[in-house]
Backbone as JSON Lines, residues from 0, in Angstrom:
{"i":0,"aa":"M","n":[128.46,121.87,-84.88],"ca":[129.31,121.33,-85.94],"c":[128.58,121.4,-87.29]}
{"i":1,"aa":"T","n":[129.34,121.66,-88.35],"ca":[128.75,121.73,-89.68],"c":[128.43,120.32,-90.17]}
{"i":2,"aa":"Q","n":[127.2,120.13,-90.66],"ca":[126.8,118.84,-91.19],"c":[127.53,118.57,-92.52]}
{"i":3,"aa":"P","n":[128.05,117.34,-92.73],"ca":[128.7,117.03,-94.0],"c":[127.68,117.12,-95.14]}
{"i":4,"aa":"S","n":[128.13,117.58,-96.3],"ca":[127.22,117.71,-97.43],"c":[126.79,116.33,-97.92]}
{"i":5,"aa":"K","n":[125.58,116.23,-98.4],"ca":[125.05,114.96,-98.89],"c":[125.57,114.67,-100.3]}
{"i":6,"aa":"I","n":[125.59,113.38,-100.64],"ca":[125.96,112.96,-101.99],"c":[124.76,113.26,-102.89]}
{"i":7,"aa":"R","n":[124.98,114.08,-103.89],"ca":[123.9,114.52,-104.77],"c":[123.84,113.6,-105.99]}
{"i":8,"aa":"V","n":[122.68,112.97,-106.19],"ca":[122.54,111.9,-107.19],"c":[121.57,112.3,-108.3]}
{"i":9,"aa":"L","n":[121.96,112.04,-109.54],"ca":[121.11,112.19,-110.71],"c":[120.79,110.8,-111.25]}
{"i":10,"aa":"S","n":[119.51,110.52,-111.51],"ca":[119.08,109.22,-112.02],"c":[118.6,109.36,-113.46]}
{"i":11,"aa":"V","n":[119.14,108.51,-114.35],"ca":[118.76,108.54,-115.77],"c":[118.27,107.16,-116.18]}
{"i":12,"aa":"D","n":[116.98,107.05,-116.5],"ca":[116.4,105.78,-116.91],"c":[115.06,106.06,-117.59]}
{"i":13,"aa":"D","n":[114.76,105.31,-118.65],"ca":[113.49,105.56,-119.35],"c":[112.32,104.81,-118.73]}
{"i":14,"aa":"H","n":[112.57,104.02,-117.68],"ca":[111.48,103.31,-117.0],"c":[111.16,104.0,-115.66]}
{"i":15,"aa":"P","n":[109.95,104.57,-115.53],"ca":[109.61,105.29,-114.3],"c":[109.69,104.44,-113.04]}
{"i":16,"aa":"L","n":[109.38,103.13,-113.14],"ca":[109.43,102.29,-111.95],"c":[110.87,102.14,-111.44]}
{"i":17,"aa":"I","n":[111.81,102.06,-112.36],"ca":[113.23,101.98,-111.97],"c":[113.64,103.29,-111.29]}
{"i":18,"aa":"R","n":[113.27,104.42,-111.91],"ca":[113.61,105.71,-111.31],"c":[112.99,105.86,-109.93]}
{"i":19,"aa":"D","n":[111.74,105.42,-109.79],"ca":[111.07,105.53,-108.49],"c":[111.79,104.68,-107.44]}
{"i":20,"aa":"G","n":[112.18,103.46,-107.83],"ca":[112.87,102.58,-106.88],"c":[114.22,103.14,-106.47]}
{"i":21,"aa":"I","n":[114.95,103.69,-107.43],"ca":[116.25,104.3,-107.12],"c":[116.06,105.52,-106.22]}
{"i":22,"aa":"A","n":[115.06,106.35,-106.54],"ca":[114.8,107.55,-105.74],"c":[114.48,107.18,-104.3]}
{"i":23,"aa":"F","n":[113.65,106.14,-104.12],"ca":[113.29,105.71,-102.77],"c":[114.52,105.25,-102.0]}
{"i":24,"aa":"A","n":[115.37,104.45,-102.66],"ca":[116.58,103.94,-102.0],"c":[117.52,105.08,-101.62]}
{"i":25,"aa":"V","n":[117.71,106.02,-102.54],"ca":[118.62,107.14,-102.29],"c":[118.1,108.05,-101.2]}
{"i":26,"aa":"Q","n":[116.82,108.42,-101.29],"ca":[116.24,109.35,-100.32],"c":[116.18,108.77,-98.91]}
{"i":27,"aa":"S","n":[116.25,107.44,-98.8],"ca":[116.2,106.81,-97.47],"c":[117.55,106.85,-96.76]}
{"i":28,"aa":"Q","n":[118.6,107.3,-97.48],"ca":[119.94,107.36,-96.9],"c":[120.21,108.75,-96.31]}
{"i":29,"aa":"P","n":[120.71,108.84,-95.09],"ca":[120.94,110.14,-94.48],"c":[122.03,110.97,-95.15]}
{"i":30,"aa":"D","n":[122.89,110.3,-95.92],"ca":[124.01,111.01,-96.54],"c":[123.82,111.23,-98.04]}
{"i":31,"aa":"M","n":[122.58,111.03,-98.54],"ca":[122.33,111.17,-99.98],"c":[121.05,111.96,-100.25]}
{"i":32,"aa":"E","n":[120.99,112.54,-101.45],"ca":[119.76,113.18,-101.89],"c":[119.63,113.06,-103.41]}
{"i":33,"aa":"M","n":[118.4,112.84,-103.88],"ca":[118.14,112.78,-105.31],"c":[117.87,114.2,-105.8]}
{"i":34,"aa":"I","n":[118.69,114.68,-106.71],"ca":[118.55,116.09,-107.12],"c":[118.01,116.24,-108.55]}
{"i":35,"aa":"G","n":[117.84,115.12,-109.27],"ca":[117.32,115.24,-110.61],"c":[117.1,113.9,-111.28]}
{"i":36,"aa":"E","n":[116.26,113.9,-112.32],"ca":[115.98,112.7,-113.09],"c":[115.95,113.05,-114.57]}
{"i":37,"aa":"A","n":[116.23,112.05,-115.41],"ca":[116.15,112.2,-116.87],"c":[115.71,110.87,-117.44]}
{"i":38,"aa":"T","n":[115.11,110.91,-118.64],"ca":[114.57,109.69,-119.23],"c":[115.33,109.21,-120.46]}
{"i":39,"aa":"N","n":[116.33,109.97,-120.9],"ca":[117.14,109.53,-122.04],"c":[118.48,110.27,-122.02]}
{"i":40,"aa":"G","n":[119.35,109.9,-122.96],"ca":[120.7,110.46,-122.97],"c":[120.74,111.96,-123.18]}
{"i":41,"aa":"A","n":[119.9,112.47,-124.08],"ca":[119.88,113.91,-124.34],"c":[119.44,114.68,-123.11]}
{"i":42,"aa":"E","n":[118.39,114.17,-122.44],"ca":[117.94,114.81,-121.2],"c":[119.02,114.73,-120.12]}
{"i":43,"aa":"A","n":[119.76,113.62,-120.11],"ca":[120.82,113.45,-119.11],"c":[121.87,114.53,-119.23]}
{"i":44,"aa":"L","n":[122.26,114.85,-120.46],"ca":[123.27,115.89,-120.68],"c":[122.78,117.23,-120.15]}
{"i":45,"aa":"A","n":[121.52,117.57,-120.46],"ca":[120.95,118.83,-119.99],"c":[120.81,118.84,-118.47]}
{"i":46,"aa":"A","n":[120.35,117.71,-117.91],"ca":[120.14,117.64,-116.46],"c":[121.47,117.72,-115.72]}
{"i":47,"aa":"Y","n":[122.51,117.09,-116.28],"ca":[123.82,117.15,-115.62],"c":[124.3,118.59,-115.53]}
{"i":48,"aa":"G","n":[124.2,119.33,-116.63],"ca":[124.65,120.72,-116.63],"c":[123.84,121.58,-115.68]}
{"i":49,"aa":"R","n":[122.58,121.23,-115.52],"ca":[121.71,122.01,-114.63],"c":[121.96,121.68,-113.16]}
{"i":50,"aa":"C","n":[122.19,120.4,-112.86],"ca":[122.28,119.95,-111.46],"c":[123.71,119.78,-110.94]}
{"i":51,"aa":"L","n":[124.65,119.45,-111.83],"ca":[126.03,119.14,-111.46],"c":[126.08,118.17,-110.27]}
{"i":52,"aa":"P","n":[125.56,116.95,-110.47],"ca":[125.51,115.96,-109.39],"c":[126.88,115.43,-109.01]}
{"i":53,"aa":"D","n":[126.96,114.82,-107.84],"ca":[128.19,114.15,-107.42],"c":[128.32,112.79,-108.11]}
{"i":54,"aa":"V","n":[127.18,112.08,-108.24],"ca":[127.15,110.76,-108.88],"c":[125.93,110.68,-109.79]}
{"i":55,"aa":"T","n":[126.13,110.18,-111.0],"ca":[125.02,109.97,-111.94],"c":[124.83,108.48,-112.16]}
{"i":56,"aa":"L","n":[123.58,108.02,-112.06],"ca":[123.22,106.64,-112.34],"c":[122.61,106.59,-113.73]}
{"i":57,"aa":"M","n":[123.28,105.92,-114.66],"ca":[122.94,106.0,-116.07],"c":[122.5,104.65,-116.64]}
{"i":58,"aa":"D","n":[121.25,104.56,-117.08],"ca":[120.77,103.35,-117.74],"c":[121.53,103.14,-119.04]}
{"i":59,"aa":"L","n":[121.78,101.89,-119.4],"ca":[122.53,101.61,-120.63],"c":[121.64,101.7,-121.88]}
{"i":60,"aa":"Q","n":[120.52,100.98,-121.86],"ca":[119.66,100.93,-123.04],"c":[118.53,101.95,-122.93]}
{"i":61,"aa":"M","n":[118.6,103.0,-123.74],"ca":[117.57,104.03,-123.77],"c":[117.33,104.44,-125.22]}
{"i":62,"aa":"P","n":[116.14,104.93,-125.53],"ca":[115.89,105.37,-126.91],"c":[116.77,106.55,-127.28]}
{"i":63,"aa":"G","n":[117.16,106.61,-128.56],"ca":[118.01,107.71,-129.01],"c":[119.44,107.52,-128.53]}
{"i":64,"aa":"C","n":[119.94,108.47,-127.8],"ca":[121.3,108.44,-127.25],"c":[121.37,107.45,-126.09]}
{"i":65,"aa":"N","n":[122.16,106.38,-126.22],"ca":[122.22,105.38,-125.15],"c":[123.13,105.82,-124.01]}
{"i":66,"aa":"G","n":[123.2,104.98,-122.97],"ca":[123.94,105.36,-121.77],"c":[125.43,105.54,-121.99]}
{"i":67,"aa":"I","n":[126.03,104.72,-122.86],"ca":[127.47,104.85,-123.12],"c":[127.75,106.14,-123.88]}
{"i":68,"aa":"E","n":[126.91,106.46,-124.87],"ca":[127.08,107.7,-125.62],"c":[126.87,108.92,-124.71]}
{"i":69,"aa":"A","n":[125.87,108.84,-123.85],"ca":[125.6,109.95,-122.93],"c":[126.75,110.12,-121.93]}
{"i":70,"aa":"T","n":[127.29,109.0,-121.47],"ca":[128.44,109.05,-120.54],"c":[129.63,109.73,-121.2]}
{"i":71,"aa":"A","n":[129.92,109.34,-122.44],"ca":[131.04,109.95,-123.16],"c":[130.82,111.45,-123.36]}
{"i":72,"aa":"A","n":[129.57,111.84,-123.68],"ca":[129.26,113.25,-123.91],"c":[129.41,114.07,-122.63]}
{"i":73,"aa":"I","n":[128.93,113.52,-121.53],"ca":[129.04,114.22,-120.25],"c":[130.49,114.35,-119.83]}
{"i":74,"aa":"R","n":[131.24,113.26,-119.94],"ca":[132.65,113.28,-119.53],"c":[133.5,114.2,-120.41]}
{"i":75,"aa":"A","n":[133.1,114.35,-121.68],"ca":[133.83,115.25,-122.56],"c":[133.67,116.69,-122.11]}
{"i":76,"aa":"K","n":[132.51,117.02,-121.56],"ca":[132.23,118.39,-121.13],"c":[132.59,118.61,-119.67]}
{"i":77,"aa":"W","n":[132.38,117.57,-118.84],"ca":[132.7,117.66,-117.41],"c":[133.57,116.46,-117.04]}
{"i":78,"aa":"P","n":[134.88,116.56,-117.22],"ca":[135.78,115.42,-117.0],"c":[135.74,114.86,-115.58]}
{"i":79,"aa":"Q","n":[135.28,115.67,-114.63],"ca":[135.22,115.21,-113.24],"c":[133.99,114.38,-112.94]}
{"i":80,"aa":"A","n":[133.07,114.25,-113.91],"ca":[131.8,113.55,-113.69],"c":[132.04,112.09,-113.26]}
{"i":81,"aa":"K","n":[131.27,111.65,-112.27],"ca":[131.32,110.27,-111.79],"c":[130.01,109.59,-112.16]}
{"i":82,"aa":"I","n":[130.09,108.6,-113.04],"ca":[128.91,107.99,-113.62],"c":[128.94,106.48,-113.43]}
{"i":83,"aa":"V","n":[127.81,105.94,-112.96],"ca":[127.65,104.49,-112.83],"c":[126.63,104.05,-113.87]}
{"i":84,"aa":"V","n":[127.02,103.15,-114.76],"ca":[126.12,102.65,-115.8],"c":[125.38,101.42,-115.27]}
{"i":85,"aa":"L","n":[124.06,101.41,-115.48],"ca":[123.2,100.33,-115.0],"c":[122.65,99.54,-116.18]}
{"i":86,"aa":"T","n":[122.59,98.22,-116.07],"ca":[122.09,97.41,-117.17],"c":[121.55,96.08,-116.68]}
{"i":87,"aa":"V","n":[120.79,95.41,-117.54],"ca":[120.33,94.05,-117.24],"c":[121.23,93.02,-117.9]}
{"i":88,"aa":"Y","n":[122.2,93.47,-118.73],"ca":[123.04,92.56,-119.49],"c":[124.38,92.35,-118.8]}
{"i":89,"aa":"S","n":[124.78,91.08,-118.67],"ca":[125.98,90.76,-117.89],"c":[127.21,90.43,-118.72]}
{"i":90,"aa":"G","n":[127.18,90.7,-120.03],"ca":[128.36,90.43,-120.86],"c":[129.52,91.35,-120.53]}
{"i":91,"aa":"D","n":[130.65,91.11,-121.18],"ca":[131.85,91.91,-120.88],"c":[132.07,93.08,-121.84]}
{"i":92,"aa":"I","n":[131.41,93.09,-123.0],"ca":[131.68,94.12,-124.0],"c":[131.16,95.48,-123.57]}
{"i":93,"aa":"Q","n":[129.92,95.53,-123.09],"ca":[129.34,96.82,-122.7],"c":[130.05,97.45,-121.49]}
{"i":94,"aa":"P","n":[130.43,96.68,-120.46],"ca":[131.23,97.28,-119.39],"c":[132.54,97.85,-119.9]}
{"i":95,"aa":"T","n":[133.18,97.13,-120.82],"ca":[134.44,97.62,-121.4],"c":[134.21,98.95,-122.11]}
{"i":96,"aa":"Q","n":[133.13,99.02,-122.91],"ca":[132.81,100.26,-123.62],"c":[132.47,101.39,-122.64]}
{"i":97,"aa":"A","n":[131.74,101.06,-121.58],"ca":[131.36,102.07,-120.6],"c":[132.58,102.64,-119.88]}
{"i":98,"aa":"L","n":[133.51,101.77,-119.5],"ca":[134.72,102.23,-118.82],"c":[135.58,103.08,-119.75]}
{"i":99,"aa":"K","n":[135.65,102.68,-121.03],"ca":[136.39,103.48,-122.01],"c":[135.74,104.86,-122.19]}
{"i":100,"aa":"A","n":[134.41,104.91,-122.06],"ca":[133.68,106.18,-122.2],"c":[133.84,107.08,-120.98]}
{"i":101,"aa":"G","n":[134.4,106.52,-119.9],"ca":[134.65,107.33,-118.71],"c":[133.81,106.99,-117.5]}
{"i":102,"aa":"A","n":[133.03,105.9,-117.57],"ca":[132.22,105.51,-116.42],"c":[133.1,105.1,-115.26]}
{"i":103,"aa":"S","n":[132.62,105.37,-114.05],"ca":[133.34,104.98,-112.84],"c":[132.86,103.65,-112.29]}
{"i":104,"aa":"G","n":[131.73,103.16,-112.81],"ca":[131.19,101.9,-112.33],"c":[130.2,101.32,-113.31]}
{"i":105,"aa":"F","n":[129.91,100.02,-113.13],"ca":[128.98,99.32,-113.99],"c":[128.25,98.32,-113.11]}
{"i":106,"aa":"L","n":[126.93,98.45,-113.03],"ca":[126.16,97.67,-112.06],"c":[124.98,96.99,-112.74]}
{"i":107,"aa":"L","n":[124.78,95.7,-112.45],"ca":[123.62,94.99,-112.97],"c":[122.37,95.4,-112.2]}
{"i":108,"aa":"K","n":[121.26,95.57,-112.92],"ca":[120.04,96.04,-112.26],"c":[119.5,95.04,-111.24]}
{"i":109,"aa":"D","n":[119.76,93.75,-111.47],"ca":[119.26,92.79,-110.49],"c":[120.08,92.79,-109.19]}
{"i":110,"aa":"A","n":[121.15,93.6,-109.17],"ca":[121.96,93.74,-107.96],"c":[121.71,95.07,-107.25]}
{"i":111,"aa":"L","n":[120.76,95.85,-107.77],"ca":[120.54,97.19,-107.22],"c":[120.2,97.17,-105.73]}
{"i":112,"aa":"R","n":[119.35,96.25,-105.32],"ca":[118.91,96.23,-103.92],"c":[120.08,96.03,-102.97]}
{"i":113,"aa":"K","n":[121.06,95.2,-103.39],"ca":[122.18,94.9,-102.5],"c":[123.36,95.84,-102.69]}
{"i":114,"aa":"E","n":[123.57,96.33,-103.91],"ca":[124.84,97.0,-104.21],"c":[124.73,98.48,-104.55]}
{"i":115,"aa":"L","n":[123.52,99.0,-104.77],"ca":[123.38,100.38,-105.24],"c":[123.99,101.39,-104.29]}
{"i":116,"aa":"I","n":[123.59,101.34,-103.04],"ca":[124.01,102.36,-102.08],"c":[125.53,102.32,-101.87]}
{"i":117,"aa":"G","n":[126.08,101.11,-101.72],"ca":[127.52,100.99,-101.55],"c":[128.28,101.46,-102.77]}
{"i":118,"aa":"T","n":[127.71,101.19,-103.96],"ca":[128.35,101.63,-105.2],"c":[128.39,103.15,-105.28]}
{"i":119,"aa":"I","n":[127.29,103.8,-104.93],"ca":[127.24,105.27,-104.95],"c":[128.32,105.84,-104.01]}
{"i":120,"aa":"R","n":[128.43,105.28,-102.82],"ca":[129.43,105.79,-101.85],"c":[130.85,105.53,-102.36]}
{"i":121,"aa":"D","n":[131.09,104.35,-102.91],"ca":[132.44,104.02,-103.42],"c":[132.84,104.95,-104.56]}
{"i":122,"aa":"V","n":[131.93,105.14,-105.51],"ca":[132.23,105.99,-106.67],"c":[132.4,107.44,-106.23]}
{"i":123,"aa":"H","n":[131.59,107.9,-105.31],"ca":[131.73,109.27,-104.79],"c":[133.1,109.46,-104.13]}
{"i":124,"aa":"A","n":[133.59,108.39,-103.51],"ca":[134.88,108.45,-102.83],"c":[136.05,108.33,-103.81]}
{"i":125,"aa":"G","n":[135.75,108.16,-105.1],"ca":[136.82,108.11,-106.1],"c":[137.24,106.72,-106.51]}
{"i":126,"aa":"R","n":[136.49,105.7,-106.08],"ca":[136.85,104.33,-106.42],"c":[136.03,103.83,-107.62]}
{"i":127,"aa":"K","n":[136.62,102.94,-108.41],"ca":[135.89,102.26,-109.48],"c":[135.08,101.13,-108.85]}
{"i":128,"aa":"K","n":[133.92,100.85,-109.44],"ca":[133.06,99.81,-108.88],"c":[132.4,98.99,-109.97]}
{"i":129,"aa":"L","n":[132.59,97.67,-109.93],"ca":[131.96,96.75,-110.86],"c":[131.28,95.64,-110.06]}
{"i":130,"aa":"S","n":[130.11,95.19,-110.54],"ca":[129.49,94.01,-109.94],"c":[130.47,92.84,-110.02]}
{"i":131,"aa":"A","n":[130.41,91.94,-109.03],"ca":[131.31,90.79,-109.02],"c":[131.15,89.97,-110.3]}
{"i":132,"aa":"E","n":[129.91,89.81,-110.76],"ca":[129.66,89.03,-111.99],"c":[130.3,89.7,-113.2]}
{"i":133,"aa":"I","n":[130.21,91.03,-113.27],"ca":[130.81,91.77,-114.38],"c":[132.33,91.63,-114.34]}
{"i":134,"aa":"A","n":[132.92,91.8,-113.16],"ca":[134.37,91.67,-113.01],"c":[134.85,90.29,-113.46]}
{"i":135,"aa":"S","n":[134.05,89.26,-113.12],"ca":[134.4,87.9,-113.51],"c":[134.36,87.73,-115.03]}
{"i":136,"aa":"R","n":[133.34,88.32,-115.67],"ca":[133.23,88.24,-117.13],"c":[134.41,88.95,-117.81]}
{"i":137,"aa":"L","n":[134.78,90.1,-117.27],"ca":[135.91,90.84,-117.84],"c":[137.19,90.02,-117.74]}
{"i":138,"aa":"A","n":[137.4,89.39,-116.58],"ca":[138.6,88.59,-116.39],"c":[138.62,87.39,-117.33]}
{"i":139,"aa":"E","n":[137.44,86.78,-117.53],"ca":[137.3,85.61,-118.41],"c":[137.76,85.91,-119.83]}
{"i":140,"aa":"N","n":[137.39,87.09,-120.31],"ca":[137.6,87.42,-121.72],"c":[138.72,88.43,-121.97]}
{"i":141,"aa":"M","n":[139.53,88.66,-120.95],"ca":[140.57,89.68,-121.05],"c":[141.54,89.4,-122.2]}
{"i":142,"aa":"A","n":[141.85,88.13,-122.41],"ca":[142.84,87.79,-123.44],"c":[142.22,87.6,-124.82]}
{"i":143,"aa":"A","n":[140.89,87.64,-124.9],"ca":[140.23,87.39,-126.19],"c":[140.32,88.61,-127.1]}
{"i":144,"aa":"D","n":[140.49,88.36,-128.39],"ca":[140.48,89.45,-129.36],"c":[139.05,89.94,-129.56]}
{"i":145,"aa":"G","n":[138.86,91.25,-129.62],"ca":[137.53,91.8,-129.83],"c":[137.13,91.77,-131.3]}
{"i":146,"aa":"L","n":[135.82,91.7,-131.54],"ca":[135.32,91.76,-132.91],"c":[135.4,93.19,-133.43]}
{"i":147,"aa":"T","n":[135.68,93.33,-134.71],"ca":[135.65,94.65,-135.33],"c":[134.2,95.07,-135.57]}
{"i":148,"aa":"S","n":[133.99,96.34,-135.86],"ca":[132.63,96.82,-136.11],"c":[132.02,96.12,-137.31]}
{"i":149,"aa":"R","n":[132.82,95.84,-138.33],"ca":[132.32,95.12,-139.52],"c":[131.94,93.69,-139.16]}
{"i":150,"aa":"E","n":[132.74,93.04,-138.33],"ca":[132.42,91.68,-137.91],"c":[131.13,91.64,-137.1]}
{"i":151,"aa":"V","n":[130.91,92.64,-136.29],"ca":[129.65,92.72,-135.53],"c":[128.47,92.89,-136.48]}
{"i":152,"aa":"E","n":[128.64,93.71,-137.52],"ca":[127.58,93.88,-138.53],"c":[127.27,92.56,-139.22]}
{"i":153,"aa":"V","n":[128.32,91.83,-139.6],"ca":[128.14,90.55,-140.26],"c":[127.39,89.59,-139.35]}
{"i":154,"aa":"L","n":[127.81,89.5,-138.1],"ca":[127.2,88.56,-137.17],"c":[125.77,88.95,-136.84]}
{"i":155,"aa":"H","n":[125.5,90.24,-136.81],"ca":[124.12,90.71,-136.56],"c":[123.21,90.24,-137.69]}
{"i":156,"aa":"S","n":[123.7,90.3,-138.93],"ca":[122.92,89.82,-140.07],"c":[122.74,88.31,-140.02]}
{"i":157,"aa":"V","n":[123.79,87.6,-139.6],"ca":[123.7,86.15,-139.44],"c":[122.65,85.8,-138.37]}
{"i":158,"aa":"A","n":[122.62,86.59,-137.31],"ca":[121.65,86.37,-136.23],"c":[120.22,86.54,-136.73]}
{"i":159,"aa":"A","n":[120.05,87.37,-137.75],"ca":[118.73,87.59,-138.33],"c":[118.33,86.46,-139.27]}
{"i":160,"aa":"G","n":[119.23,85.48,-139.45],"ca":[118.92,84.32,-140.28],"c":[119.35,84.43,-141.72]}
{"i":161,"aa":"Y","n":[120.16,85.45,-142.05],"ca":[120.57,85.66,-143.43],"c":[121.66,84.67,-143.84]}
{"i":162,"aa":"S","n":[121.61,84.26,-145.1],"ca":[122.68,83.44,-145.67],"c":[123.88,84.34,-145.95]}
{"i":163,"aa":"N","n":[125.03,83.71,-146.26],"ca":[126.22,84.51,-146.6],"c":[125.94,85.44,-147.77]}
{"i":164,"aa":"K","n":[125.21,84.92,-148.78],"ca":[124.9,85.73,-149.95],"c":[124.06,86.95,-149.56]}
{"i":165,"aa":"R","n":[123.06,86.72,-148.71],"ca":[122.18,87.84,-148.29],"c":[122.97,88.83,-147.42]}
{"i":166,"aa":"V","n":[123.84,88.32,-146.56],"ca":[124.68,89.2,-145.74],"c":[125.52,90.09,-146.65]}
{"i":167,"aa":"G","n":[126.12,89.49,-147.66],"ca":[126.93,90.24,-148.61],"c":[126.14,91.32,-149.31]}
{"i":168,"aa":"E","n":[124.9,90.99,-149.71],"ca":[124.04,91.98,-150.38],"c":[123.69,93.12,-149.44]}
{"i":169,"aa":"E","n":[123.39,92.78,-148.18],"ca":[123.03,93.8,-147.19],"c":[124.18,94.76,-146.91]}
{"i":170,"aa":"L","n":[125.39,94.22,-146.87],"ca":[126.56,95.03,-146.49],"c":[127.41,95.45,-147.69]}
{"i":171,"aa":"A","n":[126.96,95.09,-148.88],"ca":[127.67,95.45,-150.12],"c":[129.1,94.92,-150.14]}
{"i":172,"aa":"I","n":[129.25,93.64,-149.76],"ca":[130.54,92.97,-149.81],"c":[130.37,91.62,-150.49]}
{"i":173,"aa":"S","n":[131.46,91.0,-150.92],"ca":[131.37,89.74,-151.65],"c":[131.14,88.56,-150.7]}
{"i":174,"aa":"D","n":[130.7,87.45,-151.28],"ca":[130.53,86.21,-150.5],"c":[131.84,85.8,-149.83]}
{"i":175,"aa":"D","n":[132.93,85.9,-150.58],"ca":[134.24,85.51,-150.03],"c":[134.61,86.38,-148.83]}
{"i":176,"aa":"T","n":[134.28,87.67,-148.91],"ca":[134.58,88.57,-147.8],"c":[133.75,88.19,-146.58]}
{"i":177,"aa":"V","n":[132.49,87.85,-146.8],"ca":[131.62,87.4,-145.7],"c":[132.2,86.15,-145.05]}
{"i":178,"aa":"K","n":[132.62,85.2,-145.89],"ca":[133.21,83.96,-145.37],"c":[134.47,84.25,-144.57]}
{"i":179,"aa":"G","n":[135.28,85.19,-145.04],"ca":[136.49,85.57,-144.32],"c":[136.16,86.17,-142.96]}
{"i":180,"aa":"H","n":[135.16,87.03,-142.93],"ca":[134.73,87.61,-141.65],"c":[134.23,86.52,-140.7]}
{"i":181,"aa":"M","n":[133.47,85.56,-141.24],"ca":[132.93,84.5,-140.38],"c":[134.04,83.62,-139.82]}
{"i":182,"aa":"R","n":[135.09,83.35,-140.63],"ca":[136.22,82.57,-140.11],"c":[136.89,83.31,-138.95]}
{"i":183,"aa":"S","n":[137.07,84.62,-139.12],"ca":[137.68,85.43,-138.07],"c":[136.81,85.47,-136.82]}
{"i":184,"aa":"I","n":[135.5,85.63,-137.03],"ca":[134.55,85.68,-135.9],"c":[134.59,84.37,-135.13]}
{"i":185,"aa":"M","n":[134.53,83.24,-135.85],"ca":[134.51,81.93,-135.2],"c":[135.78,81.71,-134.39]}
{"i":186,"aa":"S","n":[136.91,82.16,-134.93],"ca":[138.19,82.01,-134.24],"c":[138.23,82.86,-132.98]}
{"i":187,"aa":"K","n":[137.84,84.13,-133.11],"ca":[137.9,85.04,-131.96],"c":[136.95,84.63,-130.83]}
{"i":188,"aa":"L","n":[135.77,84.14,-131.22],"ca":[134.79,83.76,-130.2],"c":[134.92,82.31,-129.76]}
{"i":189,"aa":"R","n":[135.84,81.6,-130.41],"ca":[136.03,80.17,-130.13],"c":[134.71,79.43,-130.26]}
{"i":190,"aa":"A","n":[134.02,79.72,-131.36],"ca":[132.69,79.15,-131.6],"c":[132.77,77.9,-132.48]}
{"i":191,"aa":"N","n":[131.83,76.99,-132.29],"ca":[131.79,75.74,-133.06],"c":[131.1,75.91,-134.41]}
{"i":192,"aa":"D","n":[130.12,76.81,-134.45],"ca":[129.39,77.04,-135.7],"c":[128.76,78.43,-135.64]}
{"i":193,"aa":"R","n":[127.98,78.77,-136.68],"ca":[127.39,80.11,-136.78],"c":[126.44,80.4,-135.61]}
{"i":194,"aa":"T","n":[125.58,79.43,-135.3],"ca":[124.63,79.63,-134.21],"c":[125.34,79.83,-132.89]}
{"i":195,"aa":"H","n":[126.38,79.03,-132.65],"ca":[127.17,79.15,-131.44],"c":[127.82,80.53,-131.36]}
{"i":196,"aa":"A","n":[128.32,81.03,-132.5],"ca":[128.95,82.36,-132.54],"c":[127.94,83.44,-132.17]}
{"i":197,"aa":"V","n":[126.72,83.34,-132.68],"ca":[125.68,84.32,-132.35],"c":[125.37,84.29,-130.86]}
{"i":198,"aa":"L","n":[125.22,83.09,-130.31],"ca":[124.89,82.97,-128.88],"c":[126.0,83.54,-128.0]}
{"i":199,"aa":"I","n":[127.25,83.27,-128.36],"ca":[128.38,83.81,-127.59],"c":[128.39,85.33,-127.68]}
{"i":200,"aa":"A","n":[128.15,85.87,-128.87],"ca":[128.15,87.32,-129.06],"c":[127.06,87.99,-128.24]}
{"i":201,"aa":"I","n":[125.88,87.37,-128.2],"ca":[124.78,87.92,-127.39],"c":[125.16,87.87,-125.91]}
{"i":202,"aa":"K","n":[125.7,86.74,-125.47],"ca":[126.08,86.57,-124.07],"c":[127.12,87.6,-123.64]}
{"i":203,"aa":"R","n":[128.05,87.88,-124.53],"ca":[129.1,88.84,-124.19],"c":[128.66,90.29,-124.36]}
{"i":204,"aa":"G","n":[127.53,90.5,-125.05],"ca":[126.99,91.85,-125.14],"c":[127.39,92.63,-126.37]}
{"i":205,"aa":"Y","n":[127.79,91.93,-127.44],"ca":[128.11,92.62,-128.68],"c":[126.87,93.27,-129.28]}
{"i":206,"aa":"F","n":[125.74,92.63,-129.12],"ca":[124.47,93.2,-129.52],"c":[123.36,92.51,-128.76]}
{"i":207,"aa":"V","n":[122.21,93.18,-128.67],"ca":[121.06,92.64,-127.97],"c":[120.15,91.99,-129.0]}
{"i":208,"aa":"S","n":[119.74,90.78,-128.75],"ca":[118.89,90.07,-129.71],"c":[117.83,89.29,-128.98]}
{"i":209,"aa":"E","n":[116.72,89.04,-129.67],"ca":[115.65,88.21,-129.11],"c":[115.84,86.75,-129.46]}
{"i":210,"aa":"V","n":[116.97,86.44,-130.11],"ca":[117.25,85.04,-130.51],"c":[117.36,84.17,-129.26]}
């Protein structure tokens, strides 16, 4: 009898320990093989074209071209590509962006030991796959209005400790415009004050901060 073909996996991550752990897990499965690795988004695009994997595991945060940008670029060239985005952040914004970019799944790195292999098989079979925690976050915020790119810029400056006047100077807008953006941000995020708005935005994944 002809042996069924193995699921061919490409791993993209800028941390060698993560790539090594993924490679070990994949290679230990009788129905899978690791056929390539990349350390950033640009390398991922080249590696995908070279290897044409069945499933690509794509880190979200990488230098240069990030995982969402790389996913969109790969899917634009190879619409059949099946990509699972991996991250340490559990907010709802990045999964939403990843799915819009064409990802087939979104998995938290702290769930890799339990969910990686099943996720690869599910995505290879044509199913979408999200961590339970991610799915819960998406459901929580489904009805919430998203921040605009300008509002994210304003809030990022606020997170850096800037006053409204300084935010306005940085973004070349008036104080009144900054105040208008902050009123909209507070309403959309259901925040009590500026600090609360920043914390909610970080939790949801609008931007990564050390605050």
